[in-house]
N, CA, C and O of each residue as an XYZ file, in Angstrom:
436
protein
N       6.478     10.671      0.370
C       7.012     10.460      1.710
C       7.442      9.002      1.829
O       6.678      8.090      1.514
N       8.640      8.801      2.276
C       9.125      7.438      2.489
C       8.518      6.894      3.771
O       7.963      7.640      4.578
N       8.632      5.579      3.946
C       8.116      4.965      5.159
C       8.809      5.519      6.392
O      10.008      5.795      6.371
N       8.058      5.678      7.448
C       8.638      6.210      8.680
C       8.884      5.076      9.662
O       8.341      3.979      9.529
N       9.704      5.366     10.635
C       9.950      4.372     11.683
C       8.719      4.288     12.571
O       8.141      5.302     12.961
N       8.337      3.070     12.877
C       7.212      2.843     13.778
C       7.705      2.067     14.985
O       8.605      1.234     14.885
N       7.098      2.358     16.127
C       7.451      1.654     17.364
C       6.375      0.617     17.659
O       5.188      0.890     17.481
N       6.777     -0.569     18.108
C       5.775     -1.572     18.497
C       4.905     -1.028     19.628
O       5.383     -0.294     20.492
N       3.623     -1.396     19.613
C       2.702     -0.957     20.667
C       1.992     -2.167     21.258
O       1.828     -3.202     20.611
N       1.577     -1.999     22.508
C       0.830     -3.041     23.208
C      -0.644     -2.845     22.879
O      -1.331     -2.037     23.504
N      -1.118     -3.593     21.892
C      -2.490     -3.433     21.436
C      -2.945     -4.709     20.746
O      -2.156     -5.393     20.094
N      -4.222     -5.020     20.896
C      -4.779     -6.175     20.189
C      -4.980     -5.856     18.715
O      -4.918     -6.752     17.873
N      -5.220     -4.586     18.396
C      -5.526     -4.188     17.023
C      -4.303     -3.716     16.246
O      -4.200     -3.954     15.043
N      -3.378     -3.050     16.929
C      -2.246     -2.421     16.254
C      -0.943     -3.129     16.578
O      -0.732     -3.610     17.691
N      -0.070     -3.180     15.573
C       1.256     -3.765     15.778
C       2.289     -2.682     16.054
O       3.166     -2.856     16.900
N       2.182     -1.544     15.328
C       3.160     -0.472     15.520
C       2.560      0.863     15.095
O       1.607      0.925     14.319
N       3.157      1.941     15.636
C       2.694      3.296     15.355
C       3.912      4.183     15.141
O       4.903      4.085     15.865
N       3.824      5.051     14.134
C       4.858      6.052     13.889
C       4.205      7.406     13.709
O       3.029      7.493     13.359
N       4.970      8.468     13.949
C       4.408      9.816     13.814
C       5.483     10.780     13.359
O       6.600     10.762     13.876
N       5.147     11.627     12.387
C       6.030     12.696     11.918
C       5.374     14.009     12.310
O       4.437     14.450     11.645
N       5.856     14.653     13.392
C       5.198     15.871     13.871
C       5.296     17.036     12.887
O       4.395     17.873     12.839
N       6.373     17.105     12.101
C       6.511     18.202     11.134
C       5.466     18.095     10.033
O       4.910     19.105      9.601
N       5.199     16.885      9.582
C       4.220     16.674      8.510
C       2.814     16.428      9.052
O       1.844     16.493      8.297
N       2.690     16.145     10.355
C       1.388     15.828     10.936
C       0.839     14.509     10.424
O      -0.368     14.351     10.242
N       1.751     13.557     10.193
C       1.357     12.264      9.625
C       1.521     11.166     10.664
O       2.585     11.006     11.264
N       0.447     10.415     10.862
C       0.419      9.276     11.772
C       0.362      8.015     10.922
O      -0.479      7.897     10.031
N       1.254      7.078     11.200
C       1.281      5.828     10.446
C       0.988      4.689     11.409
O       1.634      4.567     12.450
N       0.009      3.851     11.060
C      -0.389      2.739     11.925
C      -0.321      1.438     11.140
O      -0.897      1.310     10.060
N       0.400      0.474     11.712
C       0.413     -0.881     11.172
C      -0.519     -1.703     12.052
O      -0.329     -1.799     13.264
N      -1.527     -2.293     11.422
C      -2.481     -3.115     12.154
C      -2.005     -4.561     12.191
O      -1.176     -4.973     11.379
N      -2.530     -5.319     13.128
C      -2.149     -6.733     13.271
C      -2.459     -7.528     12.002
O      -1.844     -8.566     11.758
N      -3.394     -7.056     11.206
C      -3.751     -7.724      9.948
C      -2.633     -7.604      8.913
O      -2.632     -8.310      7.905
N      -1.668     -6.688      9.177
C      -0.591     -6.450      8.220
C      -0.819     -5.201      7.380
O       0.095     -4.735      6.700
N      -2.027     -4.660      7.422
C      -2.318     -3.446      6.654
C      -1.699     -2.245      7.351
O      -1.682     -2.162      8.579
N      -1.187     -1.309      6.544
C      -0.566     -0.099      7.073
C      -1.293      1.100      6.478
O      -1.483      1.191      5.265
N      -1.696      2.017      7.352
C      -2.394      3.219      6.925
C      -1.639      4.446      7.402
O      -1.006      4.447      8.458
N      -1.726      5.496      6.586
C      -1.123      6.785      6.912
C      -2.260      7.801      7.025
O      -3.057      7.959      6.101
N      -2.325      8.492      8.179
C      -3.360      9.481      8.460
C      -2.727     10.865      8.438
O      -1.673     11.084      9.034
N      -3.388     11.808      7.737
C      -2.824     13.140      7.525
C      -3.480     14.190      8.416
O      -4.637     14.059      8.816
N      -2.708     15.237      8.717
C      -3.147     16.378      9.527
C      -3.560     15.952     10.933
O      -4.555     16.428     11.479
N      -2.773     15.050     11.501
C      -3.012     14.575     12.869
C      -2.156     15.419     13.811
O      -0.950     15.556     13.602
N      -2.771     15.977     14.833
C      -2.036     16.837     15.768
C      -1.129     16.003     16.679
O      -1.380     14.819     16.904
N      -0.076     16.634     17.196
C       0.785     15.932     18.153
C       0.005     15.452     19.381
O       0.339     14.424     19.970
N      -1.034     16.199     19.765
C      -1.831     15.808     20.931
C      -2.558     14.487     20.685
O      -2.596     13.624     21.562
N      -3.133     14.330     19.494
C      -3.847     13.083     19.183
C      -2.870     11.915     19.211
O      -3.189     10.848     19.735
N      -1.681     12.116     18.648
C      -0.667     11.055     18.679
C      -0.298     10.722     20.120
O      -0.220      9.548     20.484
N      -0.070     11.742     20.942
C       0.306     11.516     22.347
C      -0.810     10.781     23.094
O      -0.540      9.867     23.873
N      -2.055     11.177     22.859
C      -3.186     10.510     23.520
C      -3.264      9.051     23.096
O      -3.511      8.169     23.919
N      -3.050      8.802     21.800
C      -3.073      7.418     21.312
C      -2.009      6.584     22.018
O      -2.283      5.472     22.469
N      -0.814      7.117     22.110
C       0.287      6.361     22.703
C       0.070      6.120     24.197
O       0.532      5.112     24.731
N      -0.633      7.040     24.882
C      -0.898      6.872     26.315
C      -2.139      6.030     26.594
O      -2.329      5.550     27.712
N      -2.973      5.853     25.591
C      -4.239      5.155     25.802
C      -4.013      3.683     26.145
O      -3.248      3.000     25.464
N      -4.677      3.187     27.204
C      -4.541      1.769     27.543
C      -5.275      0.865     26.540
O      -4.954     -0.318     26.419
N      -6.265      1.427     25.820
C      -7.006      0.672     24.810
C      -6.903      1.422     23.481
O      -7.781      2.205     23.119
N      -5.811      1.160     22.770
C      -5.521      1.892     21.545
C      -6.572      1.652     20.460
O      -6.878      2.560     19.687
N      -7.124      0.442     20.395
C      -8.155      0.152     19.402
C      -9.395      1.003     19.607
O      -9.942      1.549     18.648
N      -9.840      1.118     20.846
C     -11.016      1.948     21.148
C     -10.720      3.420     20.894
O     -11.557      4.144     20.355
N      -9.520      3.862     21.285
C      -9.143      5.251     21.036
C      -9.156      5.526     19.533
O      -9.684      6.545     19.086
N      -8.572      4.613     18.756
C      -8.547      4.764     17.304
C      -9.970      4.893     16.760
O     -10.252      5.782     15.956
N     -10.854      4.015     17.192
C     -12.236      4.048     16.700
C     -12.949      5.349     17.050
O     -13.734      5.856     16.249
N     -12.687      5.892     18.233
C     -13.352      7.117     18.690
C     -12.742      8.384     18.115
O     -13.467      9.308     17.747
N     -11.410      8.439     18.033
C     -10.736      9.712     17.774
C     -10.010      9.828     16.425
O      -9.641     10.931     16.021
N      -9.804      8.712     15.731
C      -9.016      8.764     14.492
C      -9.812      8.262     13.293
O      -9.884      8.943     12.270
N     -10.402      7.092     13.407
C     -11.111      6.479     12.285
C     -12.224      7.396     11.784
O     -13.099      7.795     12.552
N     -12.187      7.728     10.499
C     -13.200      8.585      9.895
C     -13.023     10.065     10.151
O     -13.827     10.870      9.681
N     -11.984     10.446     10.889
C     -11.787     11.857     11.235
C     -10.646     12.515     10.443
O     -10.547     13.741     10.402
N      -9.798     11.711      9.826
C      -8.638     12.230      9.110
C      -8.566     11.619      7.714
O      -8.995     10.488      7.484
N      -8.008     12.403      6.789
C      -7.734     11.870      5.453
C      -6.675     10.794      5.613
O      -5.733     10.957      6.389
N      -6.823      9.694      4.882
C      -5.876      8.594      5.052
C      -5.605      7.913      3.725
O      -6.316      8.121      2.741
N      -4.570      7.101      3.717
C      -4.244      6.267      2.563
C      -3.648      4.967      3.069
O      -2.946      4.929      4.080
N      -3.945      3.910      2.342
C      -3.339      2.616      2.672
C      -2.011      2.548      1.938
O      -1.947      2.826      0.740
N      -0.941      2.176      2.656
C       0.381      2.211      2.027
C       1.086      0.868      1.987
O       2.151      0.771      1.377
N       0.546     -0.172      2.608
C       1.281     -1.440      2.659
C       1.375     -2.111      1.303
O       2.249     -2.952      1.092
N       0.489     -1.755      0.374
C       0.503     -2.386     -0.937
C       1.330     -1.604     -1.955
O       1.392     -1.992     -3.121
N       1.962     -0.518     -1.537
C       2.755      0.307     -2.444
C       4.205     -0.146     -2.399
O       4.831     -0.145     -1.339
N       4.738     -0.533     -3.554
C       6.140     -0.924     -3.666
C       6.858      0.181     -4.424
O       6.614      0.353     -5.618
N       7.744      0.943     -3.766
C       8.396      2.063     -4.442
C       9.242      1.637     -5.634
O       9.516      2.454     -6.513
N       9.660      0.383     -5.683
C      10.477     -0.086     -6.796
C       9.644     -0.734     -7.895
O      10.186     -1.171     -8.910
N       8.338     -0.798     -7.701
C       7.473     -1.423     -8.699
C       7.380     -0.524     -9.928
O       7.469      0.699     -9.813
N       7.202     -1.126    -11.104
C       7.042     -0.296    -12.299
C       5.745      0.496    -12.198
O       4.827      0.121    -11.470
N       5.686      1.595    -12.941
C       4.457      2.384    -12.932
C       3.330      1.539    -13.518
O       3.578      0.547    -14.204
N       2.115      1.931    -13.248
C       0.967      1.199    -13.773
C       1.024      1.154    -15.296
O       0.742      0.124    -15.908
N       1.391      2.278    -15.897
C       1.485      2.331    -17.360
C       2.520      1.329    -17.878
O       2.254      0.609    -18.840
N       3.690      1.279    -17.253
C       4.729      0.329    -17.671
C       4.270     -1.112    -17.473
O       4.529     -1.968    -18.320
N       3.590     -1.386    -16.361
C       3.109     -2.742    -16.094
C       2.064     -3.160    -17.128
O       2.074     -4.300    -17.591
N       1.157     -2.237    -17.494
C       0.152     -2.548    -18.511
C       0.799     -2.793    -19.866
O       0.444     -3.733    -20.577
N       1.752     -1.935    -20.216
C       2.455     -2.094    -21.489
C       3.136     -3.463    -21.559
O       3.042     -4.158    -22.570
N       3.819     -3.843    -20.484
C       4.520     -5.131    -20.449
C       3.534     -6.291    -20.557
O       3.812     -7.281    -21.233
N       2.372     -6.170    -19.886
C       1.406     -7.270    -19.949
C       0.803     -7.383    -21.344
O       0.531     -8.490    -21.810
N       0.588     -6.249    -22.020
C       0.057     -6.297    -23.385
C       1.070     -6.907    -24.344
O       0.711     -7.691    -25.223
N       2.329     -6.545    -24.173
C       3.368     -7.129    -25.026
C       3.466     -8.632    -24.805
O       3.652     -9.390    -25.756
N       3.343     -9.058    -23.576
C       3.437    -10.486    -23.270
C       2.229    -11.248    -23.819
O       2.348    -12.420    -24.179
N       1.073    -10.593    -23.885
C      -0.145    -11.264    -24.339
C      -0.338    -11.175    -25.852
O      -1.183    -11.875    -26.411
N       0.438    -10.320    -26.517
C       0.278    -10.126    -27.958
C       0.552    -11.441    -28.685
O       1.545    -12.113    -28.407
N      -0.339    -11.810    -29.626
C      -0.090    -13.052    -30.362
C       1.197    -12.930    -31.174
O       1.494    -11.888    -31.758
N       1.911    -13.973    -31.191
C       3.165    -14.007    -31.935
C       2.853    -14.157    -33.425
O       1.875    -14.799    -33.806
N       3.680    -13.568    -34.236
C       3.524    -13.728    -35.683
C       3.788    -15.185    -36.028
O       4.768    -15.773    -35.571
N       2.913    -15.760    -36.834
C       3.146    -17.168    -37.180
C       4.423    -17.302    -38.000
O       4.818    -16.396    -38.733
N       5.036    -18.432    -37.855
C       6.240    -18.671    -38.639
C       5.837    -18.789    -40.096
O       4.673    -19.024    -40.420
N       6.816    -18.624    -40.961
C       6.544    -18.727    -42.393
C       5.882    -20.065    -42.688
O       6.395    -21.117    -42.308
N       4.742    -20.020    -43.365
C       4.109    -21.299    -43.692
C       4.938    -22.043    -44.743
O       5.620    -21.450    -45.579
N       4.845    -23.317    -44.659
C       5.554    -24.111    -45.659
C       4.844    -23.927    -46.989
O       3.637    -23.691    -47.035
N       5.599    -24.038    -48.061
C       5.002    -23.906    -49.395
C       4.012    -25.045    -49.596
O       4.281    -26.190    -49.230
N       2.859    -24.717    -50.184
C       1.881    -25.782    -50.395
C       2.452    -26.834    -51.349
O       3.229    -26.539    -52.257
N       2.042    -28.032    -51.105
C       2.525    -29.112    -51.963
C       1.845    -29.002    -53.318
O       0.669    -28.653    -53.423
N       2.611    -29.308    -54.342
C       2.064    -29.304    -55.699
C       1.163    -30.524    -55.851
O       1.543    -31.632    -55.474
N      -0.018    -30.322    -56.397
C      -0.863    -31.501    -56.613
C      -0.225    -32.426    -57.651
O       0.404    -31.982    -58.612
N      -0.406    -33.695    -57.427
C       0.152    -34.655    -58.378
C      -0.735    -34.698    -59.608
O      -1.958    -34.608    -59.500
N      -0.134    -34.832    -60.759
C      -0.933    -34.881    -61.970
C      -1.054    -36.263    -62.518
O      -1.702    -36.466    -63.545
């Protein structure tokens, strides 16, 4: 699922909220900058959240710990896969083959 549009909200805890009623997904951006996506959220819960004068308290009572969620602010869709990133870091850390050693000097007789 790509990022959804979120609307700014008047809240000390939250910066913006978005909702996809077809998927039942609620997306909340907190003032800390963290963004979470909550699954199987009913349209009623979203509507109650948006009408609540204290969204932080509503979140704590009715959403936090009640729905499956994932943090999404740290996900970069254009970032390489973990496997590709590990491979690249191993290649970068691999010791380089030493250059050809110079021929040893002949001992003087």
